[in-house]
N, C-alpha and C positions, 0 to 999 in steps of 0.2 A: 545706279555701281555703288560700291562701299570699297575702298582700302585702306587694310589691316597693317600697321606698319609696329617689327617684332627689332631686336634685337639678339644674334646670336654673337659671344663673340663679337671679333670687331667687324661683324656683317649685318648689316643691315637688311631684314628680309619687307619686301612688299609684298604685300600679300589681297590684290581687287580680284570683286568678284560679279560677279550681272556679265555685262556685257562695255566692253572697252570702242563704247563709241559715242558719235559727235560728241554734247554737255557735258557728259562721263570722262572725257576725258583728263578735260580740264581740271579736274579732282586730282588725275592721276598722276599726272603733273607735280603740282599743287606738294601730294605727299612725295614723290622722289626730291624733285628739284631740294628742299633741303637738305635731304642725308646728304649730297653729294655736296651741295655747297660747305657741311660742318665739319666736315673732314682735308685732311691730309690728302690723303691716297682710299679714298671711297670703295669699299665692295657693298657692292651693291647683287641680290640677287631678287631678282621676282621672280615667286612663284604659281604661278595660271592653273594650279586646281581645281580653284572655279572660276572662272571664266570661261564663260559660254562664247564668247562671239570678240573677234575685233574686226575694226574697218580703217583703215590708208588714214585716220588721222590719230587710232589709238597706236602705229606702226609707225607715224612719225613719232608719238609721243616717245616710246621704244629708241624712237634716231636719235632723239634728243635728248636722252636720258645719256645712253650711249657716247654718245661724243663729248660729253660733259665730263662724263666719268674717266676716259682716255686723257680731255685734259690735264686733267688730274693727277696723272699717273699712275687710277683707279682701278679696278678687273668688275666685271659685269657678267653677270649670269643671269638662265631663264634656267626652270622647272620642273615640270609637270605640264608640259604642254601637249594638250588636249591633236588627238591626228588635223583635225581639221583648222586647227590655227599652222599644224605645223606646216600645214601644206598650204594654206597662205604666205608662211616666212618664206620655205622653203621659192614662191612658187614668185615671190619680187626679191632672189638671191639674199635673204637678210639673213638666213639661217647659218651662216658662218661669223656672222659680224659678231652673234654673242656665246657665250662658253655657254651651251647645252650636256646639263647633267640628267642621270637618270632618278637622283632622292636628294633629298634637302640634306639631307646626312655630306653625302657627295662633294656637294655644293657647298656647303659651309667650310669643307677642309680645304675643294678644293683653289675657291676667293682664298682662303686664307693663308696660301703658302705664300 
């Protein structure tokens, strides 16, 4: 797994790829947490386009990122969530905890508002 980060305006776009499972979750945390800590009101978008699997540790990392973001009056959203991942998130009732967008432009615009 690898994670790329880029900025578009004031939104940090986090792009993990591969499987968000086990040890690779640490890399995701190490990528997201500084983006949240370095901003007064973080705006985080997680792009799942290249993620093919996620486990409970991955979901835990997402919840941790959400909690940290909310504590700093920030916003966090997701885009390009595959059907399999969306079903897992829905089954675990986490789907409503993240702002969901259909595409990256809509997400950046929505999170910037």
